[in-house]
VOGU-3710 file (C-alpha; in Angstrom, 3 decimals, decimal comma):
1> ailkeidgrk> 0,000/0,000/0,000  2,890/2,343/0,752  4,294/2,001/-2,756  0,996/3,156/-4,273  1,144/6,456/-2,387  2,855/9,623/-3,545  6,530/9,323/-2,511  5,816/5,682/-1,721  9,355/4,526/-2,478  10,769/7,084/-0,074
11> rleenilrlr> 8,290/6,165/2,657  8,989/2,456/2,199  12,688/3,150/2,514  12,160/5,171/5,709  10,081/2,386/7,248  12,547/-0,361/6,323  15,470/1,618/7,721  13,708/2,039/11,068  13,427/-1,707/11,577  15,673/-3,519/14,022
21> kdqkeavlgf> 18,013/-6,210/12,701  15,726/-9,029/13,850  12,793/-7,399/12,067  14,832/-7,021/8,881  15,755/-10,703/9,130  12,050/-11,571/9,362  11,294/-9,378/6,331  14,075/-11,127/4,441  12,319/-14,429/5,064  9,072/-13,023/3,672
31> lvtwntnsrn> 10,888/-11,586/0,648  11,839/-15,053/-0,516  8,171/-16,021/-0,734  6,967/-12,668/-2,089  9,599/-12,664/-4,815  8,346/-15,958/-6,278  4,804/-14,642/-6,696  4,017/-12,309/-9,608  1,511/-10,402/-7,453  4,166/-9,432/-4,912
41> cheaqaviet> 7,464/-9,589/-6,780  7,661/-5,836/-7,482  7,147/-5,010/-3,829  9,725/-7,626/-2,845  12,225/-6,125/-5,264  11,643/-2,652/-3,814  12,429/-3,932/-0,317  15,461/-5,896/-1,539  16,753/-2,779/-3,276  16,390/-0,772/-0,066
51> llkhetpdsl> 18,232/-3,366/1,985  21,045/-3,639/-0,542  21,424/0,137/-0,808  21,546/0,812/2,918  23,132/-2,248/4,503  26,805/-3,001/4,107  27,751/-6,441/2,803  29,324/-7,225/6,189  26,119/-6,368/8,050  24,030/-8,431/5,618
61> lqysgikaav> 26,307/-11,402/6,206  25,392/-11,222/9,893  21,704/-11,797/9,125  20,373/-15,153/10,174  19,461/-17,207/7,095  21,091/-14,822/4,613  22,774/-17,584/2,596  19,550/-19,515/2,046  17,656/-16,301/1,297  20,155/-15,186/-1,342
71> esllpyt> 20,158/-18,631/-2,935  16,359/-18,530/-3,118  16,186/-14,952/-4,374  18,741/-15,267/-7,165  16,684/-17,345/-9,637  13,799/-14,852/-9,491  15,703/-11,587/-9,196
//
């Protein structure tokens, strides 16, 4: 719903950046499922883009389940 609003991308980014690490890890788990569904893939890609833009590779490597998530995201991304 946020993405459909004016400045939706910016608001999504602000909301994602406010999340704690454990919340971002949970979102990452949802992204894997969302990204495989054509109804939600664009939203998933917007969140993935935000995470990749604002998290360092070292901090992403600290996420629980990051390896499995990346392996699952790659074929659809």
